[in-house]
C-alpha positions in Angstrom: 65.6 142.2 -4.6 69.3 143.5 -4.4 71.5 141.8 -2.1 74.9 142.5 -0.8 76.9 139.8 0.5 80.4 139.2 1.4 82.3 137.1 -1.5 84.4 134.1 -0.9 87.2 135.7 1.0 85.2 136.9 4.1 87.5 139.9 4.4 84.8 142.6 4.3 82.7 141.5 7.1 82.3 143.6 10.0 82.3 142.1 13.5 79.7 144.1 15.3 78.7 143.5 19.2 75.5 144.2 18.2 75.0 144.2 14.7 77.1 143.7 11.6 77.9 145.6 8.5 80.6 145.9 5.9 81.2 147.4 2.9 80.7 146.8 -0.5 82.1 148.7 -3.2 81.3 151.2 -5.7 82.5 154.5 -6.5 80.0 157.5 -6.8 78.9 160.5 -4.7 76.6 159.5 -2.0 73.2 161.3 -1.3 71.2 161.5 1.6 68.1 159.3 0.6 66.9 155.8 0.9 66.4 153.7 -2.1 64.5 150.4 -2.5 66.1 146.8 -3.4 64.0 144.6 -4.4 63.5 140.9 -4.4 64.7 140.0 -7.8 62.4 137.0 -8.3 61.6 137.9 -11.5 62.7 141.6 -12.6 64.8 143.2 -10.0 63.0 146.4 -11.1 60.1 145.2 -9.5 61.1 143.7 -6.2 64.8 144.1 -5.1 68.3 142.7 -5.5 69.5 139.7 -3.3 72.9 139.0 -4.2 76.4 139.8 -2.8 78.1 142.9 -2.5 81.1 144.0 -4.5 84.4 143.0 -3.3 86.8 145.3 -4.7 90.6 144.1 -4.6 90.9 146.6 -1.7 91.8 146.2 2.0 88.6 146.5 3.6 88.3 148.2 7.0 86.8 146.3 9.9 83.8 148.5 11.1 82.2 147.7 14.5 78.7 148.4 14.4 77.1 148.8 17.8 73.8 151.3 17.3 71.7 152.7 14.8 73.7 155.5 13.4 76.8 152.9 12.7 74.5 151.0 10.6 72.7 153.6 8.8 76.4 154.7 7.9 77.2 151.1 6.7 74.0 150.4 4.6 74.9 152.4 1.6 78.6 151.1 1.4 77.0 147.9 1.6 74.4 148.0 -1.3 77.1 150.1 -3.3 74.4 153.4 -3.5 72.2 155.2 -1.2 68.8 153.6 -1.0 65.7 155.3 -1.6 62.0 154.2 -0.9 63.5 150.8 0.0 63.3 148.2 2.6 66.8 147.1 3.6 67.3 143.7 5.3 70.7 142.7 7.0 71.6 139.5 8.6 74.7 138.2 10.8 75.4 135.1 12.2 78.2 133.0 13.9 79.5 133.6 17.3 81.2 137.1 16.6 77.7 138.1 14.8 79.6 138.9 11.5 77.7 140.1 8.6 76.5 137.5 6.4 74.0 139.1 3.9 72.5 142.3 3.2 69.4 143.0 0.6 67.0 145.5 -0.6 63.3 145.8 -1.7 61.3 148.5 -3.2 58.7 149.8 -1.0 55.3 149.0 -2.5 53.2 151.9 -3.7 50.6 152.2 -3.0 51.1 150.2 0.1 49.2 146.9 1.0 49.0 144.0 3.4 49.6 141.4 0.5 52.5 143.2 -0.9 54.1 143.6 2.4 53.8 140.2 3.6 55.3 138.8 0.3 58.2 140.7 1.0 58.5 139.6 4.5 58.0 135.9 3.9 60.7 136.3 0.7 63.1 138.0 3.3 62.7 135.5 6.3 63.0 132.6 3.7 66.3 133.8 2.2 67.6 134.5 6.0 66.4 130.8 7.2 68.3 129.4 3.9 71.5 131.2 5.0 71.3 130.1 8.4 71.0 133.8 9.7 70.2 133.9 13.6 70.3 138.0 13.9 68.6 140.5 11.6 68.0 144.3 11.1 65.6 145.9 9.1 65.7 149.5 7.7 63.0 151.1 5.8 63.9 154.3 3.8 60.8 156.6 3.0 57.6 157.9 4.7 55.7 155.8 7.3 52.6 155.3 5.3 54.8 153.1 2.9 57.6 151.8 5.3 55.2 150.7 8.3 53.2 148.2 6.5 56.4 146.5 5.6 58.2 146.9 8.9 55.2 145.5 10.8 54.9 142.4 8.3 58.8 141.5 8.5 58.7 142.0 12.4 55.8 139.4 12.6 57.6 137.1 10.3 60.8 137.4 11.9 59.6 136.6 15.2 57.5 133.7 14.0 61.0 132.2 12.7 62.6 132.9 16.0 65.1 135.5 14.7 66.7 137.9 16.7 65.2 141.0 15.4 68.0 143.2 16.7 66.7 146.6 15.4 64.0 147.8 13.2 64.3 151.5 11.8 62.5 154.0 9.5 64.9 156.6 7.8 63.7 159.7 6.3 65.1 163.3 5.8 68.2 162.4 7.7 66.3 161.3 10.7 65.6 157.8 11.8 62.8 156.2 14.0 62.8 152.6 15.9 60.0 150.6 15.8 61.5 148.5 18.8 61.7 151.4 21.1 59.4 153.4 22.8 61.4 155.4 25.1 60.9 158.9 24.2 64.5 159.8 26.2 66.3 157.9 23.4 63.7 157.8 20.6 61.8 161.0 20.4 58.7 161.3 18.4 60.1 163.6 15.9 62.9 161.1 15.2 66.8 161.3 15.8 68.9 163.1 13.5 71.8 161.7 12.2 74.7 162.6 9.6 76.0 160.2 7.2 78.9 162.0 6.0 80.5 162.6 9.2 80.0 159.5 10.6 83.6 157.5 11.0 82.3 154.5 9.7 81.3 156.3 6.3 84.9 158.0 6.1 86.6 154.7 6.8 85.0 152.8 4.0 85.2 155.8 1.7 88.9 156.2 2.4 89.2 152.2 1.7 87.7 152.8 -2.0 84.3 152.0 -0.9 82.3 155.2 -2.0 78.8 154.9 -3.0 76.6 155.8 -5.8 73.8 158.3 -5.2 71.0 155.9 -6.1 70.4 152.9 -8.2 70.1 154.9 -11.3 73.3 155.9 -11.2 74.8 152.5 -10.7 72.6 151.6 -13.9 73.7 154.6 -15.6 77.4 153.0 -15.8 75.8 150.3 -18.0 73.7 152.6 -20.3 74.1 152.0 -23.9 75.7 154.5 -26.1 73.6 157.0 -27.8 74.1 159.5 -30.8 77.2 159.7 -33.0 78.9 156.7 -30.7 76.1 154.5 -31.2 76.1 154.9 -34.9 79.6 154.1 -35.0 79.6 151.0 -33.1 76.5 150.0 -35.2 78.7 150.2 -38.3 81.5 148.3 -36.5 78.9 145.6 -35.8 78.2 145.3 -39.6 81.6 144.9 -40.5 81.8 142.0 -37.6 78.6 140.6 -39.2 80.4 140.6 -42.7 83.5 139.1 -41.1 81.4 136.2 -39.6 79.6 135.4 -42.8 82.9 135.6 -44.9 84.4 132.7 -42.1 81.1 130.9 -42.9 81.4 130.7 -46.3 85.2 129.7 -46.1 84.1 126.9 -43.9 81.5 125.5 -46.2 83.9 125.6 -49.2 86.2 123.7 -47.0 84.1 120.4 -46.9 81.9 119.3 -44.3 81.4 120.0 -40.8 79.6 122.9 -38.9 80.0 126.0 -41.2 80.2 128.1 -37.8 83.6 126.4 -36.7 86.0 129.1 -38.1 83.8 131.7 -36.6 83.9 130.2 -33.2 87.6 129.4 -33.2 88.2 133.1 -34.2 85.7 134.2 -31.6 87.1 132.4 -28.8 90.8 133.1 -29.5 89.4 137.0 -29.5 87.9 136.3 -26.0 90.9 134.9 -24.4 93.0 137.8 -26.0 90.7 140.4 -24.5 90.7 138.5 -21.2 94.5 138.8 -21.4 94.5 142.3 -22.1 92.2 143.3 -18.9 94.1 140.9 -16.7 97.3 142.7 -17.5 95.8 146.0 -16.6 95.0 147.2 -19.9 91.6 148.1 -21.8 90.2 147.7 -25.2 89.4 150.9 -27.2 88.9 149.4 -30.8 85.4 149.5 -31.9 86.0 146.7 -34.4 87.3 144.7 -31.4 84.3 145.2 -29.4 82.1 144.5 -32.6 83.7 141.5 -33.1 83.6 140.3 -29.4 79.9 141.1 -29.2 79.1 139.4 -32.4 81.4 136.1 -31.3 79.5 135.8 -28.0 76.2 135.1 -29.5 77.7 131.7 -30.3 77.0 129.5 -27.2 80.3 127.8 -27.9 82.3 131.2 -27.5 80.2 132.4 -24.5 80.6 129.3 -22.5 84.2 129.3 -23.2 84.3 132.7 -21.5 82.3 131.7 -18.7 84.7 128.8 -17.9 87.4 131.2 -17.6 85.7 133.5 -15.1 87.8 132.2 -11.9 87.5 134.5 -9.0 91.2 135.4 -9.1 90.4 137.4 -12.4 87.0 138.8 -11.3 88.2 142.4 -11.6 89.3 141.8 -15.2 86.4 140.2 -16.1 84.2 142.7 -14.6 86.0 145.6 -16.3 85.8 143.7 -19.7 82.2 142.6 -19.8 80.8 146.1 -18.5 82.9 147.5 -21.4 81.1 145.3 -24.1 77.7 145.6 -22.4 77.9 149.4 -22.7 78.6 149.0 -26.3 76.3 146.4 -27.2 72.4 146.5 -28.2 69.8 144.3 -29.3 70.6 140.6 -29.9 74.4 141.2 -28.9 73.6 142.1 -25.5 72.2 138.9 -23.6 75.6 137.5 -23.6 78.0 139.7 -22.5 75.5 141.2 -19.6 74.8 137.6 -18.3 78.5 136.9 -18.2 78.8 140.4 -16.2 76.0 139.3 -14.0 78.0 136.2 -13.2 81.0 137.9 -12.5 79.3 140.5 -10.5 77.6 137.9 -8.4 81.1 136.1 -7.7 82.4 139.6 -6.6 79.4 139.9 -4.2 77.7 142.9 -6.3 74.0 141.9 -6.3 73.2 145.5 -7.6 75.1 145.5 -10.6 74.3 141.7 -11.3 70.8 142.6 -11.5 71.2 145.7 -13.5 73.2 143.4 -16.0 70.4 140.9 -16.0 67.9 143.7 -16.6 69.7 144.4 -19.8 70.2 140.9 -20.9 66.4 140.2 -20.3 65.1 143.5 -22.0 66.8 142.2 -25.2 65.9 138.7 -24.9 63.2 137.6 -22.2 63.7 133.9 -22.6 67.5 134.0 -22.3 68.2 130.9 -20.1 71.7 131.9 -18.7 70.1 135.2 -17.5 66.9 133.7 -16.4 69.0 131.0 -14.2 71.1 133.9 -12.7 68.0 135.7 -11.8 66.7 132.9 -10.0 70.0 132.3 -8.2 70.2 136.1 -7.2 66.4 136.0 -6.0 67.3 133.1 -3.7 70.2 135.0 -2.2 72.7 132.3 -3.0 75.9 133.4 -1.5 78.8 134.2 -4.0 81.0 131.1 -2.5 78.3 129.2 -4.7 79.6 130.8 -7.9 81.6 127.8 -9.1 82.5 126.9 -12.7 81.5 123.3 -13.4 83.7 122.7 -16.3 87.2 123.9 -17.4 87.4 125.9 -20.9 89.1 122.6 -22.2 85.9 120.7 -21.0 83.8 123.0 -22.7 85.4 122.8 -26.1 85.3 118.9 -25.9 81.7 119.0 -25.0 80.9 121.2 -28.0 83.4 119.1 -30.2 81.6 116.0 -29.3 78.1 117.5 -29.7 79.2 118.7 -33.5 80.9 115.8 -34.5 79.5 113.7 -37.3 78.0 110.4 -36.3 80.1 107.3 -36.9 79.2 105.1 -39.6 77.1 102.3 -38.6 78.9 98.7 -39.4 76.6 96.9 -42.0 76.1 94.0 -39.7 74.4 96.2 -36.8 72.1 97.9 -39.3 70.4 94.4 -39.7 69.7 94.2 -36.0 67.1 95.9 -34.0 68.4 97.2 -30.6 67.6 94.4 -27.8 65.1 95.0 -25.1 65.9 98.1 -22.9 68.5 99.6 -25.3 67.9 102.6 -27.4 69.8 104.0 -30.3 70.4 107.9 -30.1 69.8 109.6 -33.2 73.2 111.1 -34.6 73.7 114.3 -32.8 71.5 113.8 -29.7 73.5 113.8 -26.4 73.3 112.2 -23.3 71.5 114.2 -20.2 74.3 116.5 -18.7 76.4 116.3 -21.9 77.6 119.0 -24.3 75.4 121.8 -24.9 73.6 122.2 -27.9 75.4 123.6 -31.2 76.5 127.0 -30.8 74.0 129.3 -32.1 72.1 132.3 -31.0 70.3 131.4 -27.5 70.7 131.3 -24.0 
């Protein structure tokens, strides 16, 4: 499931009298077709994306949504692309009925009651968890695919006492309402609407909230390199690996301690420098620099140091940096930068981008724990305001230093005593629950 939600600063929400719908953000040309979000419970490609929508550093317009065409104009901007064969759920709450969350599921094909009920139950659970009171749902596609999900969702929403304000089906620039039986306003052959000419769509586009034609177009922005460019970055990766090996050999010659310590130290410095470049409005173009970043991030101590630096004020710099690395990384080098990109995309309210980044991470390593954790978070529709950093960079460094420090010598006297009742000695290198992460090495 792909979610769009407003990020911490709720400046992109729309105050609608009847319904809400503000903008997310992503550049790209729109096309008149609906696409399915999924429920990203495991793989977003099979369900959808429940996550926040992108909040770019732009002044977002306030859009009042008072009818079906208003909402249909807002949805592509909410998701960041034009949905197709999708079921989109939009929730609003509060005294002014501001938009709180929007998410999308892929329509099951072939349709079935069980699959429809699964989508409906999950959607209602996400809405309930967020305290949503008013809901609108839109199915994009033919009636044989939309109607089973729409019927199941209507039943589930009413069973949870949600105010189902509108339930629509959209196909070929026409829409039908499942809640209106009056042919005067809801004719049997549908109502024509024109997305490009709608004032709300125009206002959002002018504000920098243009949309991609479909989800595949968003995914293409993170597609790996091919051809000569891919071969060139592979050669740079080989040079970076040789550099890392040389640092490990040098660390071993220097004496006891982790052989990774020099590589990790230089990797942290490289990541900090890269973040500084992007925060200053610059961009890295050197392949060897990208390769060294990718190779360094495979160590958890480097990745977690980067993670601890992802404060919301710098999210645009992080979005650009991690996306640039993900495009150039492949195989075992993808999971770490892709997971970091997913986290900062979630911070920014861009659930679609977050789920696509997680697709890349988990395709390379299905057991990568950071990616699995974030996938569960997105599937639950957790708001971006919860994307908090539990540790500072200094605390991360200290935790790894403690985990890797050699055990203190045991006094001769204490070796002759057994631990008293209820006491247990920890083996050297073991850590208390909640303490420092395990030693930096490939893994999630």
